[in-house]
C-alpha positions as CSV (number, residue, x, y, z in Angstrom):
1,M,0.0,0.0,0.0
2,T,1.3,3.4,-1.0
3,S,1.7,5.7,2.0
4,F,0.2,9.2,2.1
5,T,3.8,10.6,2.4
6,E,4.6,8.9,-0.9
7,R,1.4,10.2,-2.4
8,L,2.4,13.7,-1.2
9,E,5.7,13.5,-3.0
10,Q,3.9,12.5,-6.2
11,Y,1.5,15.4,-5.8
12,L,4.3,18.0,-5.2
13,A,6.4,16.7,-8.1
14,L,3.4,17.1,-10.4
15,R,2.6,20.6,-9.2
16,R,6.2,21.7,-9.4
17,R,6.4,20.7,-13.0
18,H,3.7,23.3,-13.6
19,G,5.7,26.0,-11.9
20,G,5.0,28.1,-8.8
21,D,6.3,28.1,-5.3
22,W,5.0,25.1,-3.3
23,T,7.1,25.8,-0.2
24,A,4.1,26.8,2.0
25,A,1.9,23.9,0.8
26,T,4.7,21.5,1.5
27,Q,5.2,22.8,5.0
28,N,1.4,22.6,5.7
29,L,1.0,19.1,4.2
30,R,3.9,17.1,5.5
31,P,2.8,17.1,9.2
32,F,-0.7,16.2,8.0
33,V,0.3,13.2,5.9
34,A,2.7,12.1,8.6
35,F,-0.3,12.1,11.0
36,A,-2.4,10.2,8.5
37,D,0.3,7.5,8.1
38,T,0.8,7.3,11.9
39,E,-2.9,6.8,12.3
40,A,-2.8,4.0,9.7
41,A,-5.7,5.7,7.9
42,E,-6.9,3.8,4.8
43,W,-8.2,7.0,3.3
44,I,-8.3,10.7,4.2
45,S,-11.6,11.8,5.7
46,V,-12.9,15.0,7.2
47,D,-12.8,13.4,10.6
48,L,-9.1,12.7,10.1
49,F,-8.4,16.3,9.4
50,I,-10.4,17.4,12.5
51,R,-8.4,15.0,14.7
52,W,-5.2,16.3,13.2
53,K,-6.2,19.9,13.9
54,D,-7.1,19.0,17.5
55,Q,-3.7,17.4,18.1
56,F,-1.5,19.6,16.1
57,G,-1.6,22.5,18.4
58,S,-3.2,26.0,18.6
59,A,-2.7,28.5,15.8
60,G,-4.5,31.6,14.4
61,T,-7.4,31.6,12.0
62,A,-5.2,32.6,9.1
63,T,-2.8,29.8,9.7
64,W,-5.5,27.2,9.9
65,N,-7.2,28.6,6.7
66,N,-3.9,28.2,4.9
67,R,-3.5,24.6,6.2
68,L,-7.0,23.8,5.2
69,S,-6.5,25.2,1.7
70,S,-3.4,23.1,1.3
71,V,-5.1,19.9,2.4
72,R,-8.1,20.7,0.2
73,G,-5.8,20.9,-2.9
74,F,-4.0,17.7,-2.0
75,T,-7.2,15.7,-1.3
76,A,-8.9,17.0,-4.5
77,W,-6.0,15.5,-6.4
78,L,-5.9,12.3,-4.3
79,K,-9.6,11.7,-4.8
80,N,-8.8,10.9,-8.5
81,I,-6.7,8.0,-7.2
82,D,-8.9,6.9,-4.3
83,P,-12.6,7.9,-4.6
84,R,-13.0,7.3,-0.9
85,T,-11.0,10.5,-0.2
86,E,-13.0,13.3,1.4
87,V,-12.2,16.9,0.6
88,P,-12.6,19.0,3.8
89,P,-15.1,21.8,3.1
90,R,-14.0,25.4,3.4
91,E,-16.6,25.9,6.1
92,L,-14.5,23.9,8.6
93,M,-12.6,27.1,9.3
94,P,-14.1,30.6,10.1
95,S,-13.4,32.9,7.2
96,R,-13.1,36.1,9.1
97,Y,-9.5,37.0,10.0
98,Q,-8.4,39.6,12.5
99,R,-4.7,40.3,12.5
100,P,-3.3,39.7,16.1
101,T,-1.4,42.5,17.8
102,P,2.3,41.9,17.2
103,H,4.6,41.4,20.1
104,I,7.8,43.3,20.0
105,Y,10.4,41.4,21.9
106,S,12.6,43.3,24.3
107,D,16.4,42.8,24.6
108,G,15.8,41.0,27.9
109,E,13.2,38.6,26.3
110,I,15.5,37.9,23.4
111,A,18.3,37.0,25.8
112,Q,15.9,34.7,27.7
113,I,14.9,33.0,24.4
114,L,18.6,32.4,23.4
115,T,19.5,31.2,26.9
116,E,16.6,28.7,26.8
117,A,17.4,27.6,23.3
118,A,21.0,26.8,24.3
119,Q,19.7,24.4,26.9
120,L,17.4,22.4,24.7
121,P,17.8,18.6,25.0
122,S,20.2,17.5,22.2
123,G,21.2,14.0,21.5
124,L,24.0,14.9,19.2
125,G,24.7,18.3,20.7
126,L,23.4,20.1,17.6
127,R,19.8,20.9,18.4
128,R,20.7,23.5,21.0
129,E,23.4,25.0,18.8
130,T,21.0,25.2,15.8
131,Y,18.2,27.0,17.6
132,A,20.3,29.3,19.6
133,T,22.1,30.4,16.4
134,L,19.0,30.5,14.3
135,F,17.0,32.6,16.7
136,G,19.9,34.9,17.4
137,L,20.4,35.4,13.6
138,L,16.7,36.3,13.2
139,A,17.0,38.8,16.1
140,V,20.0,40.7,14.7
141,T,19.2,40.6,11.0
142,G,15.4,40.8,10.7
143,L,15.4,37.8,8.3
144,R,12.2,35.9,7.9
145,I,12.2,32.4,9.2
146,G,11.8,30.9,5.7
147,E,14.8,33.0,4.4
148,A,17.0,31.9,7.2
149,L,16.1,28.2,6.8
150,G,16.5,28.6,3.0
151,L,20.2,29.5,3.4
152,D,22.6,27.1,1.8
153,D,26.1,26.8,3.2
154,P,27.8,28.7,0.3
155,D,25.3,31.6,1.0
156,V,27.0,32.3,4.3
157,D,30.2,34.1,3.5
158,L,32.0,34.5,6.8
159,D,35.1,36.2,5.3
160,A,33.0,39.0,3.8
161,A,30.4,38.8,6.7
162,V,27.6,38.7,4.2
163,L,24.5,36.4,3.7
164,F,23.0,35.8,0.3
165,V,19.2,35.3,0.5
166,R,18.3,33.7,-2.8
167,R,14.5,33.7,-2.5
168,G,13.1,36.4,-0.3
169,K,9.8,38.2,-0.3
170,N,8.3,38.4,-3.8
171,D,10.9,35.9,-4.9
172,K,13.7,38.5,-4.8
173,S,17.3,37.9,-3.8
174,R,19.4,40.2,-1.7
175,F,22.6,40.5,0.3
176,I,22.5,40.9,4.1
177,P,25.6,42.3,5.8
178,V,26.2,41.0,9.4
179,T,28.5,42.2,12.1
180,D,31.8,40.5,12.8
181,C,30.5,39.0,16.0
182,T,27.5,37.5,14.2
183,A,29.8,36.1,11.5
184,E,32.0,34.6,14.3
185,R,28.9,32.9,15.9
186,L,27.8,31.5,12.5
187,G,31.3,30.2,12.1
188,Q,31.1,28.5,15.5
189,Y,27.9,26.8,14.5
190,R,29.3,25.7,11.1
191,A,32.2,24.1,13.0
192,V,29.9,22.2,15.3
193,R,27.7,21.0,12.5
194,S,30.7,19.9,10.4
195,R,32.2,18.1,13.4
196,I,29.0,16.1,13.7
197,F,28.1,15.4,10.1
198,G,31.2,16.2,8.1
199,T,30.1,16.8,4.5
200,A,26.3,16.7,5.1
201,A,23.9,15.1,2.7
202,T,22.2,18.5,2.3
203,A,23.6,21.8,1.2
204,A,21.6,23.6,3.9
205,F,23.3,25.8,6.5
206,F,20.8,25.1,9.3
207,V,20.2,21.4,9.8
208,G,18.3,19.2,12.2
209,E,19.8,16.3,14.1
210,N,18.9,14.1,11.1
211,G,21.4,16.0,9.0
212,Q,18.8,17.4,6.8
213,R,17.6,21.0,6.2
214,L,15.7,22.3,9.2
215,E,11.9,22.5,8.5
216,I,10.0,25.6,9.4
217,H,7.3,23.8,11.4
218,A,10.1,22.3,13.6
219,A,11.6,25.8,14.2
220,Q,8.2,27.3,15.0
221,S,7.3,24.4,17.4
222,N,10.6,24.8,19.3
223,F,10.2,28.6,19.4
224,A,6.7,28.2,20.8
225,K,7.9,25.7,23.5
226,I,10.7,28.1,24.5
227,G,8.1,30.9,24.8
228,Q,5.9,28.8,27.0
229,R,8.9,27.8,29.3
230,I,9.9,31.4,30.0
231,G,6.3,32.7,30.3
232,L,6.0,34.6,27.0
233,R,3.2,32.2,25.8
234,E,0.4,30.4,27.5
235,K,1.0,26.7,28.0
236,Q,-1.3,24.5,26.0
237,P,-3.4,22.0,28.1
């Protein structure tokens, strides 16, 4: 039996051949199909999506509308392969969206976040280094999380103290200068990563403990957990 994860790769390969940026859809769908495979579901149903939503964690209306839209596109394609597939209706999510008030982190809060990140459990000793470096880089450069995770190793020029963002907002590339101390910290992270993995199987600068490019949902999840631990976010029941 073909797994839903395998079906997802088929779906994404087909869509990419028609062009467009499928990064967001990929990030939304991989946790969902992993849940479906873990549940040993024979087909995707509306009930399966609701159970995933209940277990995946809290998020805003806009985030869940985006996730629902991605799942709807995937299931509409999958229904042609397995007619039992149910496409979740749009009405599952409220359509009205109210932008939340942004939280501006103080220097003290940023220091707390980085201190907590540096203490994350880490089997290989890389997880804590990855998140402390990643969150610190976001704080000092203003990079978007997707831009930081999209950095390949050659994009981080420590001698020139410059980062090359290949695909930023509106698919535009740009150079980001960094301070010498930031370049030094990035170099320390690269040394730790290289000591653990040597020449990694991926070209990514930021990697998880599986040696692959760090995925955005993993970074967001760890950031949320850190926020809960230091009291910046409410703990989920």
